[in-house]
C-alpha positions in Angstrom: 0.1 -0.6 -0.1 1.0 3.0 -0.6 0.0 7.0 0.7 1.1 10.6 -0.2 0.9 12.9 2.3 0.8 16.8 2.3 1.7 17.9 5.5 0.8 22.0 6.1 4.2 22.9 7.4 7.1 21.7 8.7 6.7 20.9 12.4 3.4 18.5 11.0 6.0 16.8 8.7 8.6 16.2 11.6 5.6 14.5 13.8 4.7 12.8 10.7 8.1 11.3 10.3 9.2 10.8 14.4 5.3 8.5 14.2 6.7 6.7 11.0 10.6 6.0 12.5 8.8 5.0 15.9 7.0 2.4 14.5 9.9 1.0 11.6 7.5 1.9 9.0 9.5 2.0 5.7 8.8 5.5 3.9 10.3 7.4 1.6 10.1 11.2 2.0 11.0 14.1 -0.8 9.2 12.3 -3.7 10.1 15.0 -6.2 10.4 12.4 -9.5 7.3 13.2 -11.7 7.4 9.7 -13.0 7.1 8.0 -9.5 4.0 10.2 -8.3 2.4 9.7 -11.8 3.2 5.8 -10.7 1.4 6.2 -7.6 -1.6 8.0 -8.8 -2.0 5.3 -11.8 -1.9 3.0 -8.8 -4.0 4.8 -6.7 -6.4 4.9 -9.4 -6.8 1.8 -10.3 -7.5 0.7 -6.7 -10.4 2.9 -6.7 -11.5 1.6 -10.1 -11.7 -2.2 -8.3 -13.0 -1.0 -5.5 -15.6 0.3 -7.3 -16.7 -2.5 -9.6 -16.5 -4.9 -6.2 -18.8 -2.6 -5.1 -21.4 -2.2 -8.5 -20.9 -6.4 -8.6 -22.7 -6.6 -5.1 -19.0 -7.4 -3.2 -19.5 -5.8 -0.5 -19.8 -5.9 3.4 -23.3 -3.7 4.9 -22.0 -1.8 8.0 -24.8 -3.1 9.9 -23.0 -6.8 9.3 -19.9 -5.1 10.4 -21.2 -4.1 13.8 -22.8 -7.5 14.7 -19.7 -9.3 14.3 -17.9 -6.7 16.7 -20.4 -7.2 19.2 -20.4 -10.7 19.2 -16.3 -10.4 19.3 -17.2 -8.5 22.8 -19.7 -11.1 23.9 -16.7 -13.9 23.2 -14.2 -12.1 24.9 
């Protein structure tokens, strides 16, 4: 999975990077290469298109079903 984050200021960037480092996440900062950004956007848009197709095909879980699942998990603990 890839995530593109645009922070509003240097302080936000420092906090985000410290958080990622604390959890040992691999990340790449300062991406300026237009080809990398385009590849990311293409991958992101493809994932959105696939999700839309799955929803249109009825391949999704209703919110109520998720709530019931969590309720059953709580009751079993």
